All heavy atoms as a GROMACS GRO file, in nm:
protein
  534
    1MET      N    1  -2.279  -0.326  -0.055
    1MET     CA    2  -2.157  -0.354  -0.115
    1MET      C    3  -2.084  -0.223  -0.146
    1MET      O    4  -2.148  -0.120  -0.164
    1MET     CB    5  -2.170  -0.431  -0.245
    1MET     CG    6  -2.049  -0.479  -0.304
    1MET     SD    7  -2.076  -0.616  -0.419
    1MET     CE    8  -1.914  -0.648  -0.466
    2TYR      N    9  -1.953  -0.227  -0.137
    2TYR     CA   10  -1.871  -0.110  -0.166
    2TYR      C   11  -1.804  -0.114  -0.306
    2TYR      O   12  -1.770  -0.216  -0.351
    2TYR     CB   13  -1.760  -0.093  -0.058
    2TYR     CG   14  -1.829  -0.068   0.077
    2TYR    CD1   15  -1.842  -0.174   0.172
    2TYR    CD2   16  -1.868   0.060   0.118
    2TYR    CE1   17  -1.895  -0.141   0.292
    2TYR    CE2   18  -1.920   0.083   0.238
    2TYR     CZ   19  -1.938  -0.023   0.329
    2TYR     OH   20  -1.996   0.005   0.450
    3TYR      N   21  -1.799   0.004  -0.362
    3TYR     CA   22  -1.741   0.016  -0.498
    3TYR      C   23  -1.638   0.126  -0.488
    3TYR      O   24  -1.648   0.226  -0.415
    3TYR     CB   25  -1.841   0.052  -0.599
    3TYR     CG   26  -1.946  -0.064  -0.620
    3TYR    CD1   27  -2.057  -0.074  -0.538
    3TYR    CD2   28  -1.920  -0.158  -0.720
    3TYR    CE1   29  -2.144  -0.186  -0.557
    3TYR    CE2   30  -2.007  -0.263  -0.734
    3TYR     CZ   31  -2.123  -0.273  -0.654
    3TYR     OH   32  -2.208  -0.381  -0.671
    4THR      N   33  -1.537   0.118  -0.569
    4THR     CA   34  -1.432   0.227  -0.588
    4THR      C   35  -1.463   0.292  -0.718
    4THR      O   36  -1.484   0.223  -0.820
    4THR     CB   37  -1.289   0.180  -0.575
    4THR    OG1   38  -1.271   0.076  -0.671
    4THR    CG2   39  -1.256   0.131  -0.443
    5SER      N   40  -1.465   0.424  -0.714
    5SER     CA   41  -1.492   0.500  -0.834
    5SER      C   42  -1.376   0.594  -0.862
    5SER      O   43  -1.339   0.673  -0.769
    5SER     CB   44  -1.620   0.583  -0.816
    5SER     OG   45  -1.642   0.666  -0.933
    6LYS      N   46  -1.317   0.591  -0.978
    6LYS     CA   47  -1.206   0.682  -1.014
    6LYS      C   48  -1.272   0.797  -1.093
    6LYS      O   49  -1.342   0.771  -1.194
    6LYS     CB   50  -1.102   0.605  -1.093
    6LYS     CG   51  -1.037   0.505  -1.011
    6LYS     CD   52  -0.917   0.439  -1.080
    6LYS     CE   53  -0.868   0.324  -1.000
    6LYS     NZ   54  -0.742   0.338  -0.934
    7VAL      N   55  -1.241   0.916  -1.043
    7VAL     CA   56  -1.301   1.040  -1.110
    7VAL      C   57  -1.190   1.134  -1.147
    7VAL      O   58  -1.099   1.160  -1.069
    7VAL     CB   59  -1.400   1.107  -1.007
    7VAL    CG1   60  -1.455   1.229  -1.070
    7VAL    CG2   61  -1.507   1.007  -0.963
    8LYS      N   62  -1.195   1.182  -1.270
    8LYS     CA   63  -1.106   1.288  -1.313
    8LYS      C   64  -1.174   1.422  -1.289
    8LYS      O   65  -1.284   1.443  -1.329
    8LYS     CB   66  -1.074   1.273  -1.465
    8LYS     CG   67  -0.962   1.175  -1.490
    8LYS     CD   68  -0.933   1.160  -1.637
    8LYS     CE   69  -0.891   1.290  -1.703
    8LYS     NZ   70  -0.852   1.278  -1.844
    9ILE      N   71  -1.100   1.512  -1.227
    9ILE     CA   72  -1.150   1.644  -1.189
    9ILE      C   73  -1.066   1.754  -1.251
    9ILE      O   74  -0.945   1.747  -1.240
    9ILE     CB   75  -1.158   1.664  -1.035
    9ILE    CG1   76  -1.252   1.551  -0.976
    9ILE    CG2   77  -1.198   1.798  -0.994
    9ILE    CD1   78  -1.238   1.542  -0.826
   10ALA      N   79  -1.133   1.850  -1.316
   10ALA     CA   80  -1.057   1.966  -1.371
   10ALA      C   81  -1.032   2.066  -1.265
   10ALA      O   82  -1.113   2.108  -1.197
   10ALA     CB   83  -1.146   2.025  -1.485
   11ILE      N   84  -0.898   2.102  -1.258
   11ILE     CA   85  -0.856   2.208  -1.163
   11ILE      C   86  -0.796   2.319  -1.246
   11ILE      O   87  -0.706   2.296  -1.327
   11ILE     CB   88  -0.753   2.145  -1.064
   11ILE    CG1   89  -0.821   2.034  -0.986
   11ILE    CG2   90  -0.698   2.255  -0.973
   11ILE    CD1   91  -0.724   1.958  -0.896
   12ASP      N   92  -0.845   2.440  -1.220
   12ASP     CA   93  -0.794   2.553  -1.284
   12ASP      C   94  -0.666   2.603  -1.219
   12ASP      O   95  -0.667   2.635  -1.097
   12ASP     CB   96  -0.896   2.665  -1.284
   12ASP     CG   97  -0.870   2.778  -1.380
   12ASP    OD1   98  -0.782   2.763  -1.469
   12ASP    OD2   99  -0.936   2.884  -1.370
   13THR      N  100  -0.558   2.607  -1.292
   13THR     CA  101  -0.427   2.650  -1.239
   13THR      C  102  -0.381   2.771  -1.326
   13THR      O  103  -0.439   2.801  -1.428
   13THR     CB  104  -0.320   2.545  -1.247
   13THR    OG1  105  -0.291   2.522  -1.391
   13THR    CG2  106  -0.367   2.409  -1.187
   14PRO      N  107  -0.285   2.851  -1.279
   14PRO     CA  108  -0.232   2.962  -1.356
   14PRO      C  109  -0.180   2.916  -1.494
   14PRO      O  110  -0.176   2.999  -1.585
   14PRO     CB  111  -0.115   3.012  -1.267
   14PRO     CG  112  -0.149   2.970  -1.131
   14PRO     CD  113  -0.219   2.832  -1.145
   15LYS      N  114  -0.146   2.790  -1.511
   15LYS     CA  115  -0.096   2.743  -1.642
   15LYS      C  116  -0.204   2.681  -1.720
   15LYS      O  117  -0.179   2.627  -1.824
   15LYS     CB  118   0.016   2.642  -1.619
   15LYS     CG  119   0.139   2.702  -1.554
   15LYS     CD  120   0.248   2.600  -1.545
   15LYS     CE  121   0.380   2.665  -1.482
   15LYS     NZ  122   0.482   2.566  -1.474
   16GLY      N  123  -0.332   2.690  -1.673
   16GLY     CA  124  -0.440   2.631  -1.748
   16GLY      C  125  -0.509   2.522  -1.673
   16GLY      O  126  -0.483   2.498  -1.548
   17ILE      N  127  -0.593   2.448  -1.733
   17ILE     CA  128  -0.673   2.339  -1.669
   17ILE      C  129  -0.575   2.220  -1.654
   17ILE      O  130  -0.516   2.171  -1.750
   17ILE     CB  131  -0.794   2.296  -1.750
   17ILE    CG1  132  -0.889   2.416  -1.776
   17ILE    CG2  133  -0.867   2.183  -1.697
   17ILE    CD1  134  -0.957   2.459  -1.646
   18LYS      N  135  -0.586   2.163  -1.533
   18LYS     CA  136  -0.505   2.038  -1.502
   18LYS      C  137  -0.612   1.940  -1.455
   18LYS      O  138  -0.703   1.972  -1.381
   18LYS     CB  139  -0.407   2.067  -1.393
   18LYS     CG  140  -0.330   1.946  -1.346
   18LYS     CD  141  -0.233   1.981  -1.233
   18LYS     CE  142  -0.173   1.844  -1.182
   18LYS     NZ  143  -0.097   1.869  -1.063
   19TRP      N  144  -0.595   1.817  -1.502
   19TRP     CA  145  -0.686   1.709  -1.464
   19TRP      C  146  -0.621   1.622  -1.352
   19TRP      O  147  -0.502   1.585  -1.367
   19TRP     CB  148  -0.720   1.622  -1.584
   19TRP     CG  149  -0.809   1.689  -1.681
   19TRP    CD1  150  -0.776   1.764  -1.787
   19TRP    CD2  151  -0.950   1.685  -1.674
   19TRP    NE1  152  -0.884   1.816  -1.851
   19TRP    CE2  153  -1.000   1.766  -1.780
   19TRP    CE3  154  -1.043   1.628  -1.592
   19TRP    CZ2  155  -1.125   1.787  -1.809
   19TRP    CZ3  156  -1.181   1.648  -1.617
   19TRP    CH2  157  -1.220   1.728  -1.721
   20GLN      N  158  -0.696   1.603  -1.246
   20GLN     CA  159  -0.647   1.530  -1.129
   20GLN      C  160  -0.736   1.409  -1.109
   20GLN      O  161  -0.862   1.421  -1.113
   20GLN     CB  162  -0.649   1.620  -1.006
   20GLN     CG  163  -0.611   1.549  -0.879
   20GLN     CD  164  -0.609   1.646  -0.764
   20GLN    OE1  165  -0.565   1.756  -0.777
   20GLN    NE2  166  -0.657   1.605  -0.651
   21SER      N  167  -0.676   1.293  -1.086
   21SER     CA  168  -0.754   1.172  -1.059
   21SER      C  169  -0.771   1.154  -0.904
   21SER      O  170  -0.680   1.174  -0.834
   21SER     CB  171  -0.684   1.048  -1.118
   21SER     OG  172  -0.685   1.058  -1.258
   22GLU      N  173  -0.898   1.126  -0.871
   22GLU     CA  174  -0.930   1.097  -0.733
   22GLU      C  175  -1.008   0.967  -0.730
   22GLU      O  176  -1.075   0.935  -0.818
   22GLU     CB  177  -1.011   1.215  -0.670
   22GLU     CG  178  -0.932   1.343  -0.666
   22GLU     CD  179  -1.008   1.457  -0.601
   22GLU    OE1  180  -1.130   1.441  -0.579
   22GLU    OE2  181  -0.948   1.558  -0.568
   23THR      N  182  -0.997   0.895  -0.614
   23THR     CA  183  -1.068   0.771  -0.594
   23THR      C  184  -1.165   0.782  -0.472
   23THR      O  185  -1.125   0.838  -0.370
   23THR     CB  186  -0.972   0.656  -0.564
   23THR    OG1  187  -0.878   0.646  -0.679
   23THR    CG2  188  -1.042   0.522  -0.550
   24TYR      N  189  -1.285   0.739  -0.497
   24TYR     CA  190  -1.395   0.749  -0.397
   24TYR      C  191  -1.444   0.613  -0.365
   24TYR      O  192  -1.458   0.525  -0.458
   24TYR     CB  193  -1.509   0.838  -0.443
   24TYR     CG  194  -1.460   0.979  -0.463
   24TYR    CD1  195  -1.406   1.023  -0.586
   24TYR    CD2  196  -1.476   1.071  -0.363
   24TYR    CE1  197  -1.364   1.151  -0.600
   24TYR    CE2  198  -1.432   1.206  -0.381
   24TYR     CZ  199  -1.377   1.241  -0.496
   24TYR     OH  200  -1.330   1.371  -0.516
   25LEU      N  201  -1.480   0.590  -0.237
   25LEU     CA  202  -1.543   0.466  -0.189
   25LEU      C  203  -1.698   0.496  -0.188
   25LEU      O  204  -1.735   0.592  -0.124
   25LEU     CB  205  -1.494   0.428  -0.055
   25LEU     CG  206  -1.547   0.298   0.002
   25LEU    CD1  207  -1.503   0.181  -0.086
   25LEU    CD2  208  -1.496   0.276   0.144
   26VAL      N  209  -1.768   0.414  -0.254
   26VAL     CA  210  -1.919   0.433  -0.266
   26VAL      C  211  -1.993   0.313  -0.214
   26VAL      O  212  -1.962   0.196  -0.256
   26VAL     CB  213  -1.953   0.459  -0.413
   26VAL    CG1  214  -2.101   0.492  -0.429
   26VAL    CG2  215  -1.870   0.566  -0.473
   27ASN      N  216  -2.088   0.338  -0.127
   27ASN     CA  217  -2.172   0.226  -0.074
   27ASN      C  218  -2.298   0.225  -0.168
   27ASN      O  219  -2.376   0.316  -0.172
   27ASN     CB  220  -2.214   0.257   0.065
   27ASN     CG  221  -2.296   0.145   0.129
   27ASN    OD1  222  -2.303   0.037   0.074
   27ASN    ND2  223  -2.334   0.164   0.255
   28ALA      N  224  -2.311   0.122  -0.249
   28ALA     CA  225  -2.420   0.106  -0.346
   28ALA      C  226  -2.456  -0.038  -0.370
   28ALA      O  227  -2.391  -0.129  -0.316
   28ALA     CB  228  -2.374   0.170  -0.483
   29VAL      N  229  -2.567  -0.058  -0.444
   29VAL     CA  230  -2.616  -0.196  -0.473
   29VAL      C  231  -2.562  -0.247  -0.599
   29VAL      O  232  -2.576  -0.368  -0.626
   29VAL     CB  233  -2.768  -0.201  -0.470
   29VAL    CG1  234  -2.823  -0.168  -0.328
   29VAL    CG2  235  -2.829  -0.103  -0.570
   30SER      N  236  -2.510  -0.167  -0.689
   30SER     CA  237  -2.458  -0.213  -0.820
   30SER      C  238  -2.355  -0.107  -0.872
   30SER      O  239  -2.348   0.004  -0.818
   30SER     CB  240  -2.568  -0.233  -0.920
   30SER     OG  241  -2.625  -0.103  -0.951
   31VAL      N  242  -2.290  -0.147  -0.978
   31VAL     CA  243  -2.194  -0.053  -1.042
   31VAL      C  244  -2.273   0.070  -1.098
   31VAL      O  245  -2.226   0.178  -1.078
   31VAL     CB  246  -2.118  -0.124  -1.156
   31VAL    CG1  247  -2.039  -0.026  -1.242
   31VAL    CG2  248  -2.024  -0.230  -1.102
   32THR      N  249  -2.384   0.039  -1.161
   32THR     CA  250  -2.462   0.153  -1.215
   32THR      C  251  -2.508   0.245  -1.107
   32THR      O  252  -2.505   0.372  -1.117
   32THR     CB  253  -2.586   0.100  -1.288
   32THR    OG1  254  -2.537   0.011  -1.389
   32THR    CG2  255  -2.663   0.210  -1.360
   33HIS      N  256  -2.551   0.188  -0.992
   33HIS     CA  257  -2.599   0.266  -0.881
   33HIS      C  258  -2.483   0.349  -0.826
   33HIS      O  259  -2.503   0.472  -0.794
   33HIS     CB  260  -2.659   0.175  -0.771
   33HIS     CG  261  -2.711   0.252  -0.651
   33HIS    ND1  262  -2.687   0.214  -0.521
   33HIS    CD2  263  -2.794   0.363  -0.647
   33HIS    CE1  264  -2.748   0.297  -0.442
   33HIS    NE2  265  -2.812   0.388  -0.508
   34ALA      N  266  -2.369   0.290  -0.814
   34ALA     CA  267  -2.253   0.364  -0.763
   34ALA      C  268  -2.213   0.486  -0.853
   34ALA      O  269  -2.193   0.593  -0.806
   34ALA     CB  270  -2.136   0.267  -0.752
   35GLU      N  271  -2.218   0.456  -0.983
   35GLU     CA  272  -2.188   0.571  -1.075
   35GLU      C  273  -2.292   0.679  -1.067
   35GLU      O  274  -2.251   0.796  -1.066
   35GLU     CB  275  -2.180   0.512  -1.219
   35GLU     CG  276  -2.145   0.624  -1.321
   35GLU     CD  277  -2.128   0.574  -1.463
   35GLU    OE1  278  -2.155   0.459  -1.489
   35GLU    OE2  279  -2.093   0.658  -1.547
   36SER      N  280  -2.422   0.648  -1.057
   36SER     CA  281  -2.518   0.748  -1.040
   36SER      C  282  -2.506   0.834  -0.913
   36SER      O  283  -2.523   0.953  -0.914
   36SER     CB  284  -2.658   0.690  -1.056
   36SER     OG  285  -2.694   0.608  -0.940
   37LEU      N  286  -2.462   0.763  -0.807
   37LEU     CA  287  -2.436   0.836  -0.677
   37LEU      C  288  -2.324   0.935  -0.691
   37LEU      O  289  -2.330   1.043  -0.634
   37LEU     CB  290  -2.410   0.734  -0.562
   37LEU     CG  291  -2.534   0.649  -0.517
   37LEU    CD1  292  -2.487   0.545  -0.418
   37LEU    CD2  293  -2.639   0.739  -0.459
   38VAL      N  294  -2.218   0.892  -0.759
   38VAL     CA  295  -2.099   0.984  -0.783
   38VAL      C  296  -2.145   1.103  -0.863
   38VAL      O  297  -2.116   1.217  -0.832
   38VAL     CB  298  -1.985   0.910  -0.846
   38VAL    CG1  299  -1.876   1.006  -0.886
   38VAL    CG2  300  -1.932   0.800  -0.753
   39VAL      N  301  -2.217   1.082  -0.970
   39VAL     CA  302  -2.261   1.186  -1.056
   39VAL      C  303  -2.352   1.284  -0.974
   39VAL      O  304  -2.338   1.405  -0.982
   39VAL     CB  305  -2.334   1.136  -1.176
   39VAL    CG1  306  -2.408   1.245  -1.259
   39VAL    CG2  307  -2.241   1.062  -1.268
   40GLU      N  308  -2.443   1.225  -0.897
   40GLU     CA  309  -2.529   1.306  -0.818
   40GLU      C  310  -2.450   1.399  -0.718
   40GLU      O  311  -2.481   1.513  -0.689
   40GLU     CB  312  -2.633   1.220  -0.745
   40GLU     CG  313  -2.731   1.289  -0.657
   40GLU     CD  314  -2.834   1.373  -0.739
   40GLU    OE1  315  -2.855   1.337  -0.857
   40GLU    OE2  316  -2.884   1.471  -0.690
   41ASP      N  317  -2.347   1.340  -0.659
   41ASP     CA  318  -2.265   1.400  -0.555
   41ASP      C  319  -2.188   1.523  -0.628
   41ASP      O  320  -2.178   1.632  -0.561
   41ASP     CB  321  -2.162   1.312  -0.496
   41ASP     CG  322  -2.087   1.374  -0.383
   41ASP    OD1  323  -2.156   1.400  -0.274
   41ASP    OD2  324  -1.970   1.395  -0.391
   42PHE      N  325  -2.147   1.506  -0.742
   42PHE     CA  326  -2.070   1.618  -0.816
   42PHE      C  327  -2.153   1.709  -0.897
   42PHE      O  328  -2.110   1.812  -0.932
   42PHE     CB  329  -1.966   1.550  -0.908
   42PHE     CG  330  -1.842   1.508  -0.847
   42PHE    CD1  331  -1.826   1.377  -0.802
   42PHE    CD2  332  -1.735   1.591  -0.839
   42PHE    CE1  333  -1.707   1.340  -0.740
   42PHE    CE2  334  -1.611   1.558  -0.776
   42PHE     CZ  335  -1.602   1.426  -0.732
   43LYS      N  336  -2.281   1.678  -0.912
   43LYS     CA  337  -2.375   1.756  -0.997
   43LYS      C  338  -2.372   1.904  -0.971
   43LYS      O  339  -2.361   1.984  -1.064
   43LYS     CB  340  -2.513   1.694  -0.988
   43LYS     CG  341  -2.609   1.764  -1.078
   43LYS     CD  342  -2.750   1.692  -1.074
   43LYS     CE  343  -2.818   1.725  -0.945
   43LYS     NZ  344  -2.950   1.670  -0.937
   44ASP      N  345  -2.381   1.945  -0.843
   44ASP     CA  346  -2.392   2.083  -0.808
   44ASP      C  347  -2.261   2.141  -0.755
   44ASP      O  348  -2.259   2.253  -0.702
   44ASP     CB  349  -2.502   2.103  -0.701
   44ASP     CG  350  -2.638   2.067  -0.751
   44ASP    OD1  351  -2.669   2.089  -0.872
   44ASP    OD2  352  -2.727   2.012  -0.680
   45ALA      N  353  -2.154   2.072  -0.781
   45ALA     CA  354  -2.022   2.117  -0.733
   45ALA      C  355  -1.962   2.236  -0.813
   45ALA      O  356  -1.872   2.305  -0.768
   45ALA     CB  357  -1.922   2.000  -0.725
   46GLY      N  358  -2.015   2.250  -0.938
   46GLY     CA  359  -1.961   2.357  -1.025
   46GLY      C  360  -1.825   2.332  -1.077
   46GLY      O  361  -1.755   2.427  -1.117
   47ILE      N  362  -1.787   2.200  -1.086
   47ILE     CA  363  -1.657   2.174  -1.146
   47ILE      C  364  -1.677   2.069  -1.258
   47ILE      O  365  -1.774   1.990  -1.259
   47ILE     CB  366  -1.560   2.110  -1.042
   47ILE    CG1  367  -1.612   1.989  -0.973
   47ILE    CG2  368  -1.521   2.220  -0.937
   47ILE    CD1  369  -1.514   1.920  -0.883
   48GLU      N  370  -1.582   2.066  -1.350
   48GLU     CA  371  -1.589   1.970  -1.462
   48GLU      C  372  -1.534   1.841  -1.407
   48GLU      O  373  -1.424   1.841  -1.345
   48GLU     CB  374  -1.509   2.023  -1.580
   48GLU     CG  375  -1.535   1.941  -1.703
   48GLU     CD  376  -1.466   2.001  -1.823
   48GLU    OE1  377  -1.427   2.125  -1.816
   48GLU    OE2  378  -1.458   1.930  -1.927
   49PHE      N  379  -1.599   1.726  -1.437
   49PHE     CA  380  -1.550   1.600  -1.391
   49PHE      C  381  -1.592   1.490  -1.488
   49PHE      O  382  -1.678   1.514  -1.570
   49PHE     CB  383  -1.607   1.571  -1.250
   49PHE     CG  384  -1.754   1.533  -1.249
   49PHE    CD1  385  -1.803   1.408  -1.256
   49PHE    CD2  386  -1.849   1.632  -1.248
   49PHE    CE1  387  -1.933   1.372  -1.257
   49PHE    CE2  388  -1.983   1.610  -1.251
   49PHE     CZ  389  -2.027   1.476  -1.259
   50GLU      N  390  -1.522   1.374  -1.476
   50GLU     CA  391  -1.556   1.262  -1.558
   50GLU      C  392  -1.537   1.133  -1.474
   50GLU      O  393  -1.432   1.118  -1.412
   50GLU     CB  394  -1.468   1.255  -1.675
   50GLU     CG  395  -1.490   1.137  -1.769
   50GLU     CD  396  -1.402   1.133  -1.890
   50GLU    OE1  397  -1.318   1.230  -1.906
   50GLU    OE2  398  -1.397   1.034  -1.955
   51VAL      N  399  -1.636   1.048  -1.465
   51VAL     CA  400  -1.621   0.923  -1.395
   51VAL      C  401  -1.555   0.832  -1.489
   51VAL      O  402  -1.603   0.796  -1.599
   51VAL     CB  403  -1.762   0.865  -1.356
   51VAL    CG1  404  -1.746   0.722  -1.284
   51VAL    CG2  405  -1.840   0.956  -1.265
   52LYS      N  406  -1.432   0.788  -1.452
   52LYS     CA  407  -1.350   0.705  -1.545
   52LYS      C  408  -1.377   0.558  -1.520
   52LYS      O  409  -1.373   0.484  -1.613
   52LYS     CB  410  -1.200   0.739  -1.524
   52LYS     CG  411  -1.154   0.875  -1.553
   52LYS     CD  412  -1.176   0.908  -1.698
   52LYS     CE  413  -1.083   0.832  -1.787
   52LYS     NZ  414  -1.098   0.864  -1.928
   53SER      N  415  -1.405   0.516  -1.394
   53SER     CA  416  -1.428   0.372  -1.375
   53SER      C  417  -1.499   0.357  -1.242
   53SER      O  418  -1.490   0.435  -1.154
   53SER     CB  419  -1.301   0.290  -1.379
   53SER     OG  420  -1.220   0.324  -1.262
   54VAL      N  421  -1.576   0.245  -1.235
   54VAL     CA  422  -1.636   0.199  -1.115
   54VAL      C  423  -1.615   0.052  -1.104
   54VAL      O  424  -1.641  -0.021  -1.202
   54VAL     CB  425  -1.788   0.230  -1.106
   54VAL    CG1  426  -1.847   0.176  -0.978
   54VAL    CG2  427  -1.810   0.383  -1.121
   55SER      N  428  -1.565  -0.002  -0.988
   55SER     CA  429  -1.543  -0.143  -0.977
   55SER      C  430  -1.574  -0.189  -0.833
   55SER      O  431  -1.570  -0.104  -0.739
   55SER     CB  432  -1.404  -0.182  -1.015
   55SER     OG  433  -1.308  -0.114  -0.935
   56ALA      N  434  -1.610  -0.315  -0.820
   56ALA     CA  435  -1.630  -0.375  -0.687
   56ALA      C  436  -1.503  -0.362  -0.600
   56ALA      O  437  -1.403  -0.382  -0.646
   56ALA     CB  438  -1.682  -0.515  -0.699
   57SER      N  439  -1.532  -0.329  -0.480
   57SER     CA  440  -1.420  -0.312  -0.382
   57SER      C  441  -1.402  -0.444  -0.298
   57SER      O  442  -1.495  -0.517  -0.280
   57SER     CB  443  -1.448  -0.196  -0.287
   57SER     OG  444  -1.352  -0.196  -0.186
   58GLN      N  445  -1.290  -0.465  -0.256
   58GLN     CA  446  -1.261  -0.577  -0.165
   58GLN      C  447  -1.291  -0.548  -0.022
   58GLN      O  448  -1.281  -0.630   0.066
   58GLN     CB  449  -1.113  -0.626  -0.179
   58GLN     CG  450  -1.067  -0.669  -0.313
   58GLN     CD  451  -1.148  -0.788  -0.358
   58GLN    OE1  452  -1.171  -0.885  -0.288
   58GLN    NE2  453  -1.194  -0.784  -0.487
   59ILE      N  454  -1.335  -0.421   0.004
   59ILE     CA  455  -1.363  -0.382   0.142
   59ILE      C  456  -1.502  -0.447   0.181
   59ILE      O  457  -1.596  -0.435   0.105
   59ILE     CB  458  -1.372  -0.226   0.150
   59ILE    CG1  459  -1.238  -0.172   0.130
   59ILE    CG2  460  -1.432  -0.185   0.290
   59ILE    CD1  461  -1.226  -0.020   0.121
   60CYS      N  462  -1.500  -0.517   0.294
   60CYS     CA  463  -1.620  -0.589   0.341
   60CYS      C  464  -1.703  -0.494   0.428
   60CYS      O  465  -1.834  -0.500   0.419
   60CYS     CB  466  -1.583  -0.704   0.427
   60CYS     SG  467  -1.478  -0.823   0.342
   61LYS      N  468  -1.644  -0.413   0.507
   61LYS     CA  469  -1.714  -0.331   0.608
   61LYS      C  470  -1.623  -0.212   0.652
   61LYS      O  471  -1.507  -0.229   0.659
   61LYS     CB  472  -1.752  -0.422   0.720
   61LYS     CG  473  -1.817  -0.352   0.843
   61LYS     CD  474  -1.873  -0.453   0.939
   61LYS     CE  475  -1.773  -0.489   1.046
   61LYS     NZ  476  -1.829  -0.568   1.152
   62VAL      N  477  -1.690  -0.104   0.685
   62VAL     CA  478  -1.615   0.005   0.734
   62VAL      C  479  -1.646   0.011   0.888
   62VAL      O  480  -1.763   0.013   0.930
   62VAL     CB  481  -1.668   0.145   0.669
   62VAL    CG1  482  -1.599   0.262   0.733
   62VAL    CG2  483  -1.637   0.141   0.519
   63ILE      N  484  -1.542   0.008   0.957
   63ILE     CA  485  -1.554   0.003   1.104
   63ILE      C  486  -1.513   0.136   1.162
   63ILE      O  487  -1.409   0.189   1.130
   63ILE     CB  488  -1.462  -0.110   1.166
   63ILE    CG1  489  -1.509  -0.245   1.109
   63ILE    CG2  490  -1.471  -0.114   1.316
   63ILE    CD1  491  -1.420  -0.359   1.144
   64GLY      N  492  -1.592   0.193   1.250
   64GLY     CA  493  -1.560   0.314   1.308
   64GLY      C  494  -1.682   0.403   1.337
   64GLY      O  495  -1.796   0.356   1.305
   65SER      N  496  -1.664   0.516   1.387
   65SER     CA  497  -1.773   0.603   1.420
   65SER      C  498  -1.751   0.739   1.357
   65SER      O  499  -1.636   0.785   1.338
   65SER     CB  500  -1.771   0.617   1.574
   65SER     OG  501  -1.866   0.714   1.606
   66THR      N  502  -1.856   0.806   1.326
   66THR     CA  503  -1.847   0.943   1.278
   66THR      C  504  -1.856   1.047   1.383
   66THR      O  505  -1.842   1.162   1.361
   66THR     CB  506  -1.966   0.969   1.172
   66THR    OG1  507  -2.089   0.953   1.245
   66THR    CG2  508  -1.954   0.875   1.049
   67LYS      N  509  -1.868   0.999   1.503
   67LYS     CA  510  -1.874   1.089   1.622
   67LYS      C  511  -1.728   1.135   1.654
   67LYS      O  512  -1.634   1.059   1.644
   67LYS     CB  513  -1.931   1.013   1.745
   67LYS     CG  514  -2.070   0.981   1.736
   67LYS     CD  515  -2.117   0.911   1.862
   67LYS     CE  516  -2.254   0.861   1.840
   67LYS     NZ  517  -2.301   0.785   1.962
   68LYS      N  518  -1.721   1.262   1.692
   68LYS     CA  519  -1.588   1.312   1.730
   68LYS      C  520  -1.558   1.268   1.874
   68LYS      O  521  -1.640   1.268   1.956
   68LYS     CB  522  -1.595   1.468   1.727
   68LYS     CG  523  -1.604   1.519   1.586
   68LYS     CD  524  -1.592   1.672   1.581
   68LYS     CE  525  -1.607   1.718   1.436
   68LYS     NZ  526  -1.589   1.860   1.432
   69LEU      N  527  -1.431   1.236   1.890
   69LEU     CA  528  -1.389   1.195   2.022
   69LEU      C  529  -1.351   1.298   2.117
   69LEU      O  530  -1.313   1.402   2.083
   69LEU     CB  531  -1.271   1.086   2.014
   69LEU     CG  532  -1.295   0.964   1.932
   69LEU    CD1  533  -1.178   0.882   1.914
   69LEU    CD2  534  -1.407   0.884   2.003
   0.00000   0.00000   0.00000
């Protein structure tokens, strides 16, 4: 199942810290699993972040290839 996770990320600008919201699509078995995958992904990124929400996505399947054409 796919979940959407909204994450706030701290970006250092000349005027100070600015918070930017980003949305990620996560392939997981539950909301808790999706949140833990997002935290694991950001853990070593060296940026301040906060997972604001995780919810079930209406996306059924991702169609396509990761191969370069």
